[in-house]
KOLSE-170183 format. One record per residue (C-alpha): residue number from 0; chain; z, x, y. Coordinates in steps of 0.2 Angstrom, whole numbers. Example, Ala and Ser with C-alpha at 12.3 -4.5 7.8 and 13.67 -1.06 7.14 Angstrom:
<rs>
<r lumza="0" marfi="A" pz="39" px="62" py="-22"/>
<r lumza="1" marfi="A" pz="36" px="68" py="-5"/>
</rs>
This chain:
<rs>
<r lumza="0" marfi="A" pz="0" px="0" py="0"/>
<r lumza="1" marfi="A" pz="-4" px="6" py="18"/>
<r lumza="2" marfi="A" pz="7" px="3" py="33"/>
<r lumza="3" marfi="A" pz="-1" px="2" py="50"/>
<r lumza="4" marfi="A" pz="12" px="10" py="61"/>
<r lumza="5" marfi="A" pz="13" px="11" py="80"/>
<r lumza="6" marfi="A" pz="23" px="27" py="85"/>
<r lumza="7" marfi="A" pz="36" px="28" py="99"/>
<r lumza="8" marfi="A" pz="28" px="41" py="110"/>
<r lumza="9" marfi="A" pz="24" px="38" py="129"/>
<r lumza="10" marfi="A" pz="6" px="44" py="130"/>
<r lumza="11" marfi="A" pz="-10" px="35" py="134"/>
<r lumza="12" marfi="A" pz="-19" px="45" py="121"/>
<r lumza="13" marfi="A" pz="-8" px="38" py="107"/>
<r lumza="14" marfi="A" pz="-9" px="19" py="111"/>
<r lumza="15" marfi="A" pz="-15" px="15" py="94"/>
<r lumza="16" marfi="A" pz="-9" px="12" py="76"/>
<r lumza="17" marfi="A" pz="-9" px="25" py="63"/>
<r lumza="18" marfi="A" pz="-10" px="22" py="44"/>
<r lumza="19" marfi="A" pz="4" px="29" py="33"/>
<r lumza="20" marfi="A" pz="7" px="27" py="14"/>
<r lumza="21" marfi="A" pz="20" px="14" py="13"/>
<r lumza="22" marfi="A" pz="36" px="15" py="3"/>
<r lumza="23" marfi="A" pz="39" px="1" py="-10"/>
<r lumza="24" marfi="A" pz="53" px="-6" py="1"/>
<r lumza="25" marfi="A" pz="42" px="-5" py="17"/>
<r lumza="26" marfi="A" pz="41" px="-22" py="26"/>
<r lumza="27" marfi="A" pz="32" px="-28" py="42"/>
<r lumza="28" marfi="A" pz="43" px="-26" py="58"/>
<r lumza="29" marfi="A" pz="53" px="-12" py="51"/>
<r lumza="30" marfi="A" pz="58" px="3" py="61"/>
<r lumza="31" marfi="A" pz="53" px="19" py="51"/>
<r lumza="32" marfi="A" pz="53" px="38" py="52"/>
<r lumza="33" marfi="A" pz="36" px="46" py="51"/>
<r lumza="34" marfi="A" pz="29" px="63" py="52"/>
<r lumza="35" marfi="A" pz="18" px="65" py="67"/>
<r lumza="36" marfi="A" pz="10" px="82" py="69"/>
<r lumza="37" marfi="A" pz="25" px="95" py="67"/>
<r lumza="38" marfi="A" pz="38" px="82" py="72"/>
<r lumza="39" marfi="A" pz="47" px="67" py="64"/>
<r lumza="40" marfi="A" pz="47" px="52" py="75"/>
<r lumza="41" marfi="A" pz="51" px="34" py="76"/>
<r lumza="42" marfi="A" pz="38" px="20" py="73"/>
<r lumza="43" marfi="A" pz="36" px="2" py="69"/>
<r lumza="44" marfi="A" pz="27" px="-6" py="55"/>
<r lumza="45" marfi="A" pz="15" px="-19" py="62"/>
<r lumza="46" marfi="A" pz="5" px="-23" py="46"/>
<r lumza="47" marfi="A" pz="3" px="-19" py="28"/>
<r lumza="48" marfi="A" pz="-14" px="-18" py="20"/>
<r lumza="49" marfi="A" pz="-22" px="-13" py="3"/>
<r lumza="50" marfi="A" pz="-33" px="1" py="10"/>
<r lumza="51" marfi="A" pz="-36" px="12" py="24"/>
<r lumza="52" marfi="A" pz="-52" px="17" py="32"/>
<r lumza="53" marfi="A" pz="-47" px="35" py="29"/>
<r lumza="54" marfi="A" pz="-46" px="44" py="13"/>
<r lumza="55" marfi="A" pz="-28" px="43" py="5"/>
<r lumza="56" marfi="A" pz="-28" px="62" py="4"/>
<r lumza="57" marfi="A" pz="-28" px="62" py="23"/>
<r lumza="58" marfi="A" pz="-13" px="50" py="25"/>
<r lumza="59" marfi="A" pz="5" px="55" py="26"/>
<r lumza="60" marfi="A" pz="19" px="45" py="19"/>
<r lumza="61" marfi="A" pz="33" px="36" py="28"/>
<r lumza="62" marfi="A" pz="48" px="46" py="27"/>
<r lumza="63" marfi="A" pz="60" px="31" py="27"/>
<r lumza="64" marfi="A" pz="67" px="16" py="35"/>
<r lumza="65" marfi="A" pz="79" px="17" py="50"/>
<r lumza="66" marfi="A" pz="86" px="0" py="47"/>
<r lumza="67" marfi="A" pz="89" px="-11" py="32"/>
<r lumza="68" marfi="A" pz="80" px="-25" py="40"/>
<r lumza="69" marfi="A" pz="65" px="-29" py="51"/>
<r lumza="70" marfi="A" pz="68" px="-26" py="70"/>
<r lumza="71" marfi="A" pz="52" px="-35" py="75"/>
<r lumza="72" marfi="A" pz="50" px="-53" py="71"/>
<r lumza="73" marfi="A" pz="35" px="-61" py="65"/>
<r lumza="74" marfi="A" pz="33" px="-71" py="81"/>
<r lumza="75" marfi="A" pz="34" px="-55" py="92"/>
<r lumza="76" marfi="A" pz="21" px="-47" py="81"/>
<r lumza="77" marfi="A" pz="10" px="-62" py="82"/>
<r lumza="78" marfi="A" pz="12" px="-63" py="101"/>
<r lumza="79" marfi="A" pz="8" px="-44" py="102"/>
<r lumza="80" marfi="A" pz="-8" px="-47" py="93"/>
<r lumza="81" marfi="A" pz="-13" px="-61" py="105"/>
<r lumza="82" marfi="A" pz="-9" px="-50" py="120"/>
<r lumza="83" marfi="A" pz="-19" px="-35" py="114"/>
<r lumza="84" marfi="A" pz="-34" px="-46" py="112"/>
</rs>
């Protein structure tokens, strides 16, 4: 399973989602730790999907959840999608 994650970085060049290999426990709306370059940063899972456009050999895995529950609600994520459109 692939997770679309938005990373918590203030930079106009990084205003997009990145694909990561999801853990079996990963859920939409969850706050997670992910490798990003040489750092480990915080991100938010926006979607789960079966495949990535990138080869799985190029994808990194989510390191782990930051919380035991989703911090972003389904309604918030739905509103976010509508606003981005």
